PyMOL Python script that loads the backbone (N, CA, C, O; Angstrom):
from pymol import cmd

cmd.read_pdbstr("""\
ATOM      1  N   MET A   1     -30.814 -26.164  21.094  1.00  0.00           N
ATOM      2  CA  MET A   1     -29.990 -26.557  19.612  1.00  0.00           C
ATOM      3  C   MET A   1     -29.890 -25.523  18.811  1.00  0.00           C
ATOM      4  O   MET A   1     -28.882 -25.368  18.123  1.00  0.00           O
ATOM      5  N   HIS A   2     -30.915 -24.670  18.785  1.00  0.00           N
ATOM      6  CA  HIS A   2     -30.971 -23.611  17.963  1.00  0.00           C
ATOM      7  C   HIS A   2     -29.986 -22.444  18.221  1.00  0.00           C
ATOM      8  O   HIS A   2     -29.509 -21.752  17.321  1.00  0.00           O
ATOM      9  N   ALA A   3     -29.718 -22.288  19.606  1.00  0.00           N
ATOM     10  CA  ALA A   3     -28.997 -21.410  19.952  1.00  0.00           C
ATOM     11  C   ALA A   3     -27.490 -21.531  19.574  1.00  0.00           C
ATOM     12  O   ALA A   3     -26.762 -20.610  19.204  1.00  0.00           O
ATOM     13  N   SER A   4     -27.094 -23.103  19.767  1.00  0.00           N
ATOM     14  CA  SER A   4     -25.557 -23.335  19.260  1.00  0.00           C
ATOM     15  C   SER A   4     -25.688 -23.091  17.589  1.00  0.00           C
ATOM     16  O   SER A   4     -24.896 -22.406  16.942  1.00  0.00           O
ATOM     17  N   ALA A   5     -26.547 -23.610  17.181  1.00  0.00           N
ATOM     18  CA  ALA A   5     -26.529 -23.628  15.329  1.00  0.00           C
ATOM     19  C   ALA A   5     -26.518 -22.106  15.150  1.00  0.00           C
ATOM     20  O   ALA A   5     -25.667 -21.856  14.296  1.00  0.00           O
ATOM     21  N   ALA A   6     -27.136 -20.913  15.618  1.00  0.00           N
ATOM     22  CA  ALA A   6     -26.959 -19.908  15.361  1.00  0.00           C
ATOM     23  C   ALA A   6     -25.364 -19.299  15.768  1.00  0.00           C
ATOM     24  O   ALA A   6     -24.688 -18.588  15.024  1.00  0.00           O
ATOM     25  N   ALA A   7     -25.028 -19.701  16.925  1.00  0.00           N
ATOM     26  CA  ALA A   7     -23.836 -19.081  17.284  1.00  0.00           C
ATOM     27  C   ALA A   7     -22.698 -19.481  16.151  1.00  0.00           C
ATOM     28  O   ALA A   7     -21.918 -18.624  15.736  1.00  0.00           O
ATOM     29  N   LEU A   8     -22.662 -20.907  15.663  1.00  0.00           N
ATOM     30  CA  LEU A   8     -22.263 -21.308  14.839  1.00  0.00           C
ATOM     31  C   LEU A   8     -22.133 -20.953  13.374  1.00  0.00           C
ATOM     32  O   LEU A   8     -21.200 -21.223  12.617  1.00  0.00           O
ATOM     33  N   LEU A   9     -23.399 -20.209  13.091  1.00  0.00           N
ATOM     34  CA  LEU A   9     -23.242 -19.353  11.937  1.00  0.00           C
ATOM     35  C   LEU A   9     -22.866 -18.134  11.836  1.00  0.00           C
ATOM     36  O   LEU A   9     -22.475 -17.623  10.787  1.00  0.00           O
ATOM     37  N   LEU A  10     -22.973 -17.446  13.156  1.00  0.00           N
ATOM     38  CA  LEU A  10     -22.392 -16.249  13.370  1.00  0.00           C
ATOM     39  C   LEU A  10     -20.813 -16.095  13.234  1.00  0.00           C
ATOM     40  O   LEU A  10     -20.186 -15.136  12.783  1.00  0.00           O
ATOM     41  N   ALA A  11     -20.298 -17.413  13.794  1.00  0.00           N
ATOM     42  CA  ALA A  11     -18.794 -17.312  13.635  1.00  0.00           C
ATOM     43  C   ALA A  11     -18.485 -17.762  12.417  1.00  0.00           C
ATOM     44  O   ALA A  11     -17.453 -17.183  12.078  1.00  0.00           O
ATOM     45  N   TRP A  12     -18.928 -18.665  11.392  1.00  0.00           N
ATOM     46  CA  TRP A  12     -18.557 -18.631  10.350  1.00  0.00           C
ATOM     47  C   TRP A  12     -18.929 -17.668   9.459  1.00  0.00           C
ATOM     48  O   TRP A  12     -18.311 -17.643   8.395  1.00  0.00           O
ATOM     49  N   THR A  13     -20.033 -16.652   9.696  1.00  0.00           N
ATOM     50  CA  THR A  13     -20.389 -15.440   8.819  1.00  0.00           C
ATOM     51  C   THR A  13     -18.954 -14.508   9.074  1.00  0.00           C
ATOM     52  O   THR A  13     -18.283 -14.079   8.136  1.00  0.00           O
ATOM     53  N   LEU A  14     -18.587 -14.261  10.664  1.00  0.00           N
ATOM     54  CA  LEU A  14     -17.533 -13.349  10.760  1.00  0.00           C
ATOM     55  C   LEU A  14     -16.185 -14.056  10.142  1.00  0.00           C
ATOM     56  O   LEU A  14     -15.497 -13.369   9.388  1.00  0.00           O
ATOM     57  N   GLY A  15     -15.854 -15.165  10.380  1.00  0.00           N
ATOM     58  CA  GLY A  15     -14.725 -15.840   9.655  1.00  0.00           C
ATOM     59  C   GLY A  15     -14.637 -15.313   8.135  1.00  0.00           C
ATOM     60  O   GLY A  15     -13.618 -14.751   7.733  1.00  0.00           O
ATOM     61  N   VAL A  16     -15.717 -15.518   7.345  1.00  0.00           N
ATOM     62  CA  VAL A  16     -15.781 -15.459   6.155  1.00  0.00           C
ATOM     63  C   VAL A  16     -15.398 -13.944   5.594  1.00  0.00           C
ATOM     64  O   VAL A  16     -14.635 -13.660   4.670  1.00  0.00           O
ATOM     65  N   SER A  17     -16.258 -12.964   6.543  1.00  0.00           N
ATOM     66  CA  SER A  17     -15.966 -11.651   6.486  1.00  0.00           C
ATOM     67  C   SER A  17     -14.627 -11.085   6.685  1.00  0.00           C
ATOM     68  O   SER A  17     -14.130 -10.211   5.975  1.00  0.00           O
ATOM     69  N   LEU A  18     -14.086 -11.634   7.684  1.00  0.00           N
ATOM     70  CA  LEU A  18     -12.778 -11.396   7.755  1.00  0.00           C
ATOM     71  C   LEU A  18     -11.789 -11.652   6.853  1.00  0.00           C
ATOM     72  O   LEU A  18     -10.873 -10.846   6.689  1.00  0.00           O
ATOM     73  N   LEU A  19     -11.883 -12.981   6.065  1.00  0.00           N
ATOM     74  CA  LEU A  19     -11.069 -13.388   5.180  1.00  0.00           C
ATOM     75  C   LEU A  19     -11.476 -12.514   3.817  1.00  0.00           C
ATOM     76  O   LEU A  19     -10.546 -12.202   3.074  1.00  0.00           O
ATOM     77  N   ALA A  20     -12.509 -12.205   3.546  1.00  0.00           N
ATOM     78  CA  ALA A  20     -13.126 -11.237   2.492  1.00  0.00           C
ATOM     79  C   ALA A  20     -12.355  -9.915   2.425  1.00  0.00           C
ATOM     80  O   ALA A  20     -12.131  -9.459   1.304  1.00  0.00           O
ATOM     81  N   ASP A  21     -12.014  -9.387   3.286  1.00  0.00           N
ATOM     82  CA  ASP A  21     -11.785  -8.073   3.643  1.00  0.00           C
ATOM     83  C   ASP A  21      -9.860  -7.855   3.408  1.00  0.00           C
ATOM     84  O   ASP A  21      -9.221  -6.805   3.474  1.00  0.00           O
ATOM     85  N   ALA A  22      -9.542  -8.741   3.233  1.00  0.00           N
ATOM     86  CA  ALA A  22      -8.139  -8.822   3.202  1.00  0.00           C
ATOM     87  C   ALA A  22      -7.850  -8.505   1.761  1.00  0.00           C
ATOM     88  O   ALA A  22      -8.678  -8.950   0.966  1.00  0.00           O
ATOM     89  N   ALA A  23      -6.822  -7.810   1.255  1.00  0.00           N
ATOM     90  CA  ALA A  23      -6.452  -7.645  -0.228  1.00  0.00           C
ATOM     91  C   ALA A  23      -5.128  -7.542  -0.309  1.00  0.00           C
ATOM     92  O   ALA A  23      -4.441  -7.444   0.708  1.00  0.00           O
ATOM     93  N   CYS A  24      -4.641  -7.553  -1.468  1.00  0.00           N
ATOM     94  CA  CYS A  24      -3.364  -7.782  -1.861  1.00  0.00           C
ATOM     95  C   CYS A  24      -3.269  -6.223  -2.763  1.00  0.00           C
ATOM     96  O   CYS A  24      -3.620  -5.930  -3.906  1.00  0.00           O
ATOM     97  N   VAL A  25      -2.738  -5.560  -1.847  1.00  0.00           N
ATOM     98  CA  VAL A  25      -2.663  -4.187  -2.733  1.00  0.00           C
ATOM     99  C   VAL A  25      -0.968  -4.164  -3.284  1.00  0.00           C
ATOM    100  O   VAL A  25       0.111  -4.506  -2.801  1.00  0.00           O
ATOM    101  N   ARG A  26      -1.395  -3.615  -4.443  1.00  0.00           N
ATOM    102  CA  ARG A  26       0.007  -3.510  -5.333  1.00  0.00           C
ATOM    103  C   ARG A  26       0.314  -2.247  -5.833  1.00  0.00           C
ATOM    104  O   ARG A  26      -0.531  -1.694  -6.538  1.00  0.00           O
ATOM    105  N   LYS A  27       1.397  -1.676  -5.591  1.00  0.00           N
ATOM    106  CA  LYS A  27       1.797  -0.039  -5.983  1.00  0.00           C
ATOM    107  C   LYS A  27       3.194  -0.315  -6.806  1.00  0.00           C
ATOM    108  O   LYS A  27       3.960  -1.237  -6.526  1.00  0.00           O
ATOM    109  N   THR A  28       3.390   0.573  -7.801  1.00  0.00           N
ATOM    110  CA  THR A  28       4.548   0.718  -8.409  1.00  0.00           C
ATOM    111  C   THR A  28       5.074   1.849  -8.212  1.00  0.00           C
ATOM    112  O   THR A  28       4.361   2.821  -8.464  1.00  0.00           O
ATOM    113  N   LEU A  29       6.467   2.093  -7.706  1.00  0.00           N
ATOM    114  CA  LEU A  29       6.974   3.146  -7.287  1.00  0.00           C
ATOM    115  C   LEU A  29       8.129   3.216  -7.974  1.00  0.00           C
ATOM    116  O   LEU A  29       9.004   2.367  -7.808  1.00  0.00           O
ATOM    117  N   THR A  30       8.288   4.425  -8.983  1.00  0.00           N
ATOM    118  CA  THR A  30       9.385   5.000  -9.815  1.00  0.00           C
ATOM    119  C   THR A  30      10.081   6.058  -8.822  1.00  0.00           C
ATOM    120  O   THR A  30       9.508   7.002  -8.280  1.00  0.00           O
ATOM    121  N   LEU A  31      11.283   5.743  -8.712  1.00  0.00           N
ATOM    122  CA  LEU A  31      12.250   7.087  -7.782  1.00  0.00           C
ATOM    123  C   LEU A  31      12.805   7.734  -8.894  1.00  0.00           C
ATOM    124  O   LEU A  31      13.128   7.025  -9.847  1.00  0.00           O
ATOM    125  N   THR A  32      13.000   9.108  -8.965  1.00  0.00           N
ATOM    126  CA  THR A  32      13.784   9.858  -9.598  1.00  0.00           C
ATOM    127  C   THR A  32      14.568  10.875  -8.783  1.00  0.00           C
ATOM    128  O   THR A  32      14.179  11.297  -7.694  1.00  0.00           O
ATOM    129  N   TRP A  33      15.807  11.277  -9.437  1.00  0.00           N
ATOM    130  CA  TRP A  33      16.638  12.362  -8.887  1.00  0.00           C
ATOM    131  C   TRP A  33      16.155  13.624  -9.670  1.00  0.00           C
ATOM    132  O   TRP A  33      16.434  13.510 -10.863  1.00  0.00           O
ATOM    133  N   GLU A  34      15.686  14.483  -9.446  1.00  0.00           N
ATOM    134  CA  GLU A  34      15.123  15.540  -9.893  1.00  0.00           C
ATOM    135  C   GLU A  34      15.518  17.046  -9.277  1.00  0.00           C
ATOM    136  O   GLU A  34      15.972  17.043  -8.132  1.00  0.00           O
ATOM    137  N   PRO A  35      15.383  18.262  -9.923  1.00  0.00           N
ATOM    138  CA  PRO A  35      15.449  19.195  -9.146  1.00  0.00           C
ATOM    139  C   PRO A  35      14.429  19.781  -8.496  1.00  0.00           C
ATOM    140  O   PRO A  35      13.598  19.550  -9.375  1.00  0.00           O
ATOM    141  N   GLY A  36      13.819  20.347  -7.681  1.00  0.00           N
ATOM    142  CA  GLY A  36      12.989  20.789  -7.069  1.00  0.00           C
ATOM    143  C   GLY A  36      13.107  21.987  -5.934  1.00  0.00           C
ATOM    144  O   GLY A  36      14.112  22.176  -5.250  1.00  0.00           O
ATOM    145  N   ALA A  37      11.905  22.748  -5.867  1.00  0.00           N
ATOM    146  CA  ALA A  37      12.283  23.762  -4.585  1.00  0.00           C
ATOM    147  C   ALA A  37      10.877  23.830  -3.784  1.00  0.00           C
ATOM    148  O   ALA A  37      10.055  24.737  -3.910  1.00  0.00           O
ATOM    149  N   PRO A  38      10.745  22.627  -2.881  1.00  0.00           N
ATOM    150  CA  PRO A  38       9.693  22.865  -2.012  1.00  0.00           C
ATOM    151  C   PRO A  38       9.505  23.648  -1.107  1.00  0.00           C
ATOM    152  O   PRO A  38       8.421  23.719  -0.528  1.00  0.00           O
ATOM    153  N   ASN A  39      10.641  24.463  -0.783  1.00  0.00           N
ATOM    154  CA  ASN A  39      10.676  25.598   0.197  1.00  0.00           C
ATOM    155  C   ASN A  39      11.121  26.955  -0.214  1.00  0.00           C
ATOM    156  O   ASN A  39      11.126  27.991   0.451  1.00  0.00           O
ATOM    157  N   GLY A  40      11.515  26.734  -1.517  1.00  0.00           N
ATOM    158  CA  GLY A  40      11.636  28.011  -2.158  1.00  0.00           C
ATOM    159  C   GLY A  40      13.430  28.120  -2.587  1.00  0.00           C
ATOM    160  O   GLY A  40      13.884  29.060  -3.239  1.00  0.00           O
ATOM    161  N   GLN A  41      14.314  26.898  -2.038  1.00  0.00           N
ATOM    162  CA  GLN A  41      15.409  26.659  -2.172  1.00  0.00           C
ATOM    163  C   GLN A  41      15.520  25.733  -3.465  1.00  0.00           C
ATOM    164  O   GLN A  41      14.780  24.752  -3.539  1.00  0.00           O
ATOM    165  N   HIS A  42      16.268  25.969  -4.310  1.00  0.00           N
ATOM    166  CA  HIS A  42      16.491  24.913  -5.520  1.00  0.00           C
ATOM    167  C   HIS A  42      17.216  23.774  -5.051  1.00  0.00           C
ATOM    168  O   HIS A  42      17.977  24.032  -4.119  1.00  0.00           O
ATOM    169  N   ARG A  43      17.192  22.539  -5.450  1.00  0.00           N
ATOM    170  CA  ARG A  43      18.182  21.690  -4.983  1.00  0.00           C
ATOM    171  C   ARG A  43      17.725  20.347  -5.742  1.00  0.00           C
ATOM    172  O   ARG A  43      16.642  20.323  -6.327  1.00  0.00           O
ATOM    173  N   HIS A  44      18.416  19.441  -5.723  1.00  0.00           N
ATOM    174  CA  HIS A  44      18.014  17.916  -6.328  1.00  0.00           C
ATOM    175  C   HIS A  44      17.237  16.940  -5.023  1.00  0.00           C
ATOM    176  O   HIS A  44      17.624  16.927  -3.855  1.00  0.00           O
ATOM    177  N   MET A  45      16.380  16.370  -5.430  1.00  0.00           N
ATOM    178  CA  MET A  45      15.508  15.615  -4.262  1.00  0.00           C
ATOM    179  C   MET A  45      14.845  14.299  -4.970  1.00  0.00           C
ATOM    180  O   MET A  45      15.011  14.145  -6.180  1.00  0.00           O
ATOM    181  N   ILE A  46      14.256  13.556  -4.376  1.00  0.00           N
ATOM    182  CA  ILE A  46      13.869  12.366  -4.654  1.00  0.00           C
ATOM    183  C   ILE A  46      12.383  12.302  -4.992  1.00  0.00           C
ATOM    184  O   ILE A  46      11.603  12.494  -4.059  1.00  0.00           O
ATOM    185  N   PHE A  47      11.893  12.059  -6.203  1.00  0.00           N
ATOM    186  CA  PHE A  47      10.663  12.152  -6.571  1.00  0.00           C
ATOM    187  C   PHE A  47      10.033  11.135  -6.668  1.00  0.00           C
ATOM    188  O   PHE A  47      10.741  10.220  -7.090  1.00  0.00           O
ATOM    189  N   THR A  48       8.591  10.738  -6.392  1.00  0.00           N
ATOM    190  CA  THR A  48       8.217   9.352  -6.356  1.00  0.00           C
ATOM    191  C   THR A  48       7.002   9.256  -7.550  1.00  0.00           C
ATOM    192  O   THR A  48       5.880   9.724  -7.362  1.00  0.00           O
ATOM    193  N   ASN A  49       7.358   8.663  -8.641  1.00  0.00           N
ATOM    194  CA  ASN A  49       6.319   8.753  -9.762  1.00  0.00           C
ATOM    195  C   ASN A  49       6.179  10.079 -10.171  1.00  0.00           C
ATOM    196  O   ASN A  49       5.099  10.616 -10.419  1.00  0.00           O
ATOM    197  N   GLY A  50       7.369  10.647 -10.246  1.00  0.00           N
ATOM    198  CA  GLY A  50       7.288  12.269 -10.643  1.00  0.00           C
ATOM    199  C   GLY A  50       6.655  13.274  -9.966  1.00  0.00           C
ATOM    200  O   GLY A  50       6.427  14.338 -10.542  1.00  0.00           O
ATOM    201  N   GLN A  51       6.260  13.051  -8.554  1.00  0.00           N
ATOM    202  CA  GLN A  51       5.883  13.915  -7.847  1.00  0.00           C
ATOM    203  C   GLN A  51       6.524  13.984  -6.121  1.00  0.00           C
ATOM    204  O   GLN A  51       6.901  13.022  -5.452  1.00  0.00           O
ATOM    205  N   PHE A  52       6.487  15.468  -5.705  1.00  0.00           N
ATOM    206  CA  PHE A  52       6.903  15.676  -4.558  1.00  0.00           C
ATOM    207  C   PHE A  52       5.651  16.410  -3.802  1.00  0.00           C
ATOM    208  O   PHE A  52       5.080  17.335  -4.379  1.00  0.00           O
ATOM    209  N   PRO A  53       5.318  16.070  -2.769  1.00  0.00           N
ATOM    210  CA  PRO A  53       5.400  14.699  -2.070  1.00  0.00           C
ATOM    211  C   PRO A  53       4.794  13.532  -2.823  1.00  0.00           C
ATOM    212  O   PRO A  53       3.823  13.713  -3.557  1.00  0.00           O
ATOM    213  N   GLY A  54       5.395  12.227  -2.643  1.00  0.00           N
ATOM    214  CA  GLY A  54       4.962  11.274  -3.296  1.00  0.00           C
ATOM    215  C   GLY A  54       3.525  10.959  -3.058  1.00  0.00           C
ATOM    216  O   GLY A  54       2.793  11.601  -2.305  1.00  0.00           O
ATOM    217  N   PRO A  55       3.195   9.954  -3.737  1.00  0.00           N
ATOM    218  CA  PRO A  55       1.688   9.586  -3.935  1.00  0.00           C
ATOM    219  C   PRO A  55       1.254   8.960  -2.533  1.00  0.00           C
ATOM    220  O   PRO A  55       2.060   8.372  -1.811  1.00  0.00           O
ATOM    221  N   ASP A  56      -0.173   9.147  -2.192  1.00  0.00           N
ATOM    222  CA  ASP A  56      -0.439   8.360  -0.898  1.00  0.00           C
ATOM    223  C   ASP A  56      -0.527   6.990  -1.103  1.00  0.00           C
ATOM    224  O   ASP A  56      -1.108   6.549  -2.095  1.00  0.00           O
ATOM    225  N   LEU A  57       0.174   6.005   0.029  1.00  0.00           N
ATOM    226  CA  LEU A  57       0.166   4.880   0.075  1.00  0.00           C
ATOM    227  C   LEU A  57      -1.207   4.482   1.091  1.00  0.00           C
ATOM    228  O   LEU A  57      -1.189   5.109   2.151  1.00  0.00           O
ATOM    229  N   ILE A  58      -2.207   3.679   0.945  1.00  0.00           N
ATOM    230  CA  ILE A  58      -3.291   3.490   1.435  1.00  0.00           C
ATOM    231  C   ILE A  58      -3.307   2.077   1.687  1.00  0.00           C
ATOM    232  O   ILE A  58      -3.495   1.377   0.692  1.00  0.00           O
ATOM    233  N   PHE A  59      -3.140   1.452   2.875  1.00  0.00           N
ATOM    234  CA  PHE A  59      -3.503   0.019   2.981  1.00  0.00           C
ATOM    235  C   PHE A  59      -4.401  -0.061   4.222  1.00  0.00           C
ATOM    236  O   PHE A  59      -4.371   0.802   5.099  1.00  0.00           O
ATOM    237  N   ASP A  60      -5.126  -1.037   4.255  1.00  0.00           N
ATOM    238  CA  ASP A  60      -6.045  -1.214   5.576  1.00  0.00           C
ATOM    239  C   ASP A  60      -5.148  -2.399   6.235  1.00  0.00           C
ATOM    240  O   ASP A  60      -4.201  -2.956   5.679  1.00  0.00           O
ATOM    241  N   GLU A  61      -5.608  -2.647   7.440  1.00  0.00           N
ATOM    242  CA  GLU A  61      -4.848  -3.432   8.259  1.00  0.00           C
ATOM    243  C   GLU A  61      -5.327  -4.584   8.096  1.00  0.00           C
ATOM    244  O   GLU A  61      -6.545  -4.760   8.069  1.00  0.00           O
ATOM    245  N   GLY A  62      -4.392  -5.638   7.948  1.00  0.00           N
ATOM    246  CA  GLY A  62      -4.640  -7.104   7.433  1.00  0.00           C
ATOM    247  C   GLY A  62      -4.341  -7.254   5.688  1.00  0.00           C
ATOM    248  O   GLY A  62      -4.415  -8.294   5.034  1.00  0.00           O
ATOM    249  N   ASP A  63      -3.991  -5.900   5.197  1.00  0.00           N
ATOM    250  CA  ASP A  63      -3.849  -6.034   3.833  1.00  0.00           C
ATOM    251  C   ASP A  63      -2.417  -6.865   3.411  1.00  0.00           C
ATOM    252  O   ASP A  63      -1.623  -6.667   4.330  1.00  0.00           O
ATOM    253  N   ASP A  64      -1.912  -7.560   2.555  1.00  0.00           N
ATOM    254  CA  ASP A  64      -0.778  -7.909   1.878  1.00  0.00           C
ATOM    255  C   ASP A  64      -0.391  -6.712   1.135  1.00  0.00           C
ATOM    256  O   ASP A  64      -1.199  -6.228   0.342  1.00  0.00           O
ATOM    257  N   ALA A  65       0.937  -6.101   1.332  1.00  0.00           N
ATOM    258  CA  ALA A  65       1.229  -5.050   0.318  1.00  0.00           C
ATOM    259  C   ALA A  65       2.387  -5.552  -0.465  1.00  0.00           C
ATOM    260  O   ALA A  65       3.181  -6.302   0.102  1.00  0.00           O
ATOM    261  N   GLU A  66       2.577  -5.203  -1.763  1.00  0.00           N
ATOM    262  CA  GLU A  66       3.455  -5.433  -2.583  1.00  0.00           C
ATOM    263  C   GLU A  66       3.784  -4.242  -3.546  1.00  0.00           C
ATOM    264  O   GLU A  66       3.002  -3.777  -4.375  1.00  0.00           O
ATOM    265  N   VAL A  67       5.144  -3.795  -3.290  1.00  0.00           N
ATOM    266  CA  VAL A  67       5.652  -2.683  -3.633  1.00  0.00           C
ATOM    267  C   VAL A  67       6.797  -3.075  -4.705  1.00  0.00           C
ATOM    268  O   VAL A  67       7.829  -3.623  -4.319  1.00  0.00           O
ATOM    269  N   CYS A  68       6.558  -2.753  -6.148  1.00  0.00           N
ATOM    270  CA  CYS A  68       7.260  -2.956  -7.131  1.00  0.00           C
ATOM    271  C   CYS A  68       8.141  -1.875  -7.639  1.00  0.00           C
ATOM    272  O   CYS A  68       7.904  -0.672  -7.524  1.00  0.00           O
ATOM    273  N   LYS A  69       9.077  -2.352  -8.153  1.00  0.00           N
ATOM    274  CA  LYS A  69       9.835  -1.041  -8.853  1.00  0.00           C
ATOM    275  C   LYS A  69      10.146  -1.583 -10.537  1.00  0.00           C
ATOM    276  O   LYS A  69      10.084  -2.746 -10.936  1.00  0.00           O
ATOM    277  N   PRO A  70      10.393  -0.701 -11.115  1.00  0.00           N
ATOM    278  CA  PRO A  70      10.723  -1.057 -12.455  1.00  0.00           C
ATOM    279  C   PRO A  70      11.891  -1.767 -12.914  1.00  0.00           C
ATOM    280  O   PRO A  70      12.904  -1.211 -12.488  1.00  0.00           O
ATOM    281  N   PRO A  71      12.135  -2.759 -13.603  1.00  0.00           N
ATOM    282  CA  PRO A  71      13.112  -3.495 -13.792  1.00  0.00           C
ATOM    283  C   PRO A  71      14.349  -2.534 -14.091  1.00  0.00           C
ATOM    284  O   PRO A  71      15.399  -3.034 -13.688  1.00  0.00           O
ATOM    285  N   ALA A  72      14.465  -1.572 -14.555  1.00  0.00           N
ATOM    286  CA  ALA A  72      15.695  -0.510 -15.141  1.00  0.00           C
ATOM    287  C   ALA A  72      16.277   0.360 -13.634  1.00  0.00           C
ATOM    288  O   ALA A  72      17.238   1.129 -13.629  1.00  0.00           O
ATOM    289  N   PHE A  73      15.461   0.019 -12.472  1.00  0.00           N
ATOM    290  CA  PHE A  73      15.925   0.989 -11.430  1.00  0.00           C
ATOM    291  C   PHE A  73      16.900   0.286 -10.838  1.00  0.00           C
ATOM    292  O   PHE A  73      16.889  -0.937 -10.979  1.00  0.00           O
ATOM    293  N   ARG A  74      17.948   0.925 -10.049  1.00  0.00           N
ATOM    294  CA  ARG A  74      19.244   0.432  -9.862  1.00  0.00           C
ATOM    295  C   ARG A  74      19.298   1.366  -8.321  1.00  0.00           C
ATOM    296  O   ARG A  74      19.004   2.559  -8.259  1.00  0.00           O
ATOM    297  N   PHE A  75      19.707   0.586  -7.230  1.00  0.00           N
ATOM    298  CA  PHE A  75      20.216   1.104  -5.930  1.00  0.00           C
ATOM    299  C   PHE A  75      21.366   1.339  -5.828  1.00  0.00           C
ATOM    300  O   PHE A  75      22.165   0.427  -6.042  1.00  0.00           O
ATOM    301  N   TYR A  76      21.864   2.741  -5.441  1.00  0.00           N
ATOM    302  CA  TYR A  76      23.356   2.905  -5.539  1.00  0.00           C
ATOM    303  C   TYR A  76      23.630   3.265  -3.827  1.00  0.00           C
ATOM    304  O   TYR A  76      22.811   3.951  -3.216  1.00  0.00           O
ATOM    305  N   ASN A  77      24.736   2.776  -3.228  1.00  0.00           N
ATOM    306  CA  ASN A  77      25.357   3.171  -2.037  1.00  0.00           C
ATOM    307  C   ASN A  77      26.149   4.226  -2.064  1.00  0.00           C
ATOM    308  O   ASN A  77      26.711   4.602  -1.036  1.00  0.00           O
TER     309      ASN A  77
END
""", "prot")
cmd.dss("prot")
cmd.show_as("cartoon", "prot")
cmd.util.cbc("prot")
cmd.orient("prot")
């Protein structure tokens, strides 16, 4: 009886720890069209949050990712 109770407790603990590790990671990205020269040749390029290359987007396996854009941002085709 003790072995099955210990196994049940271990399974419950692992299940709770897996649920606790997941997170909702929110990032706000602002894309702008600006002049830049990453290789010495000046041209217009896309900057993310005012920088090139853009910021690191770090997520863990199992995380829920939510990427937001400012309301004034428009996509053009």
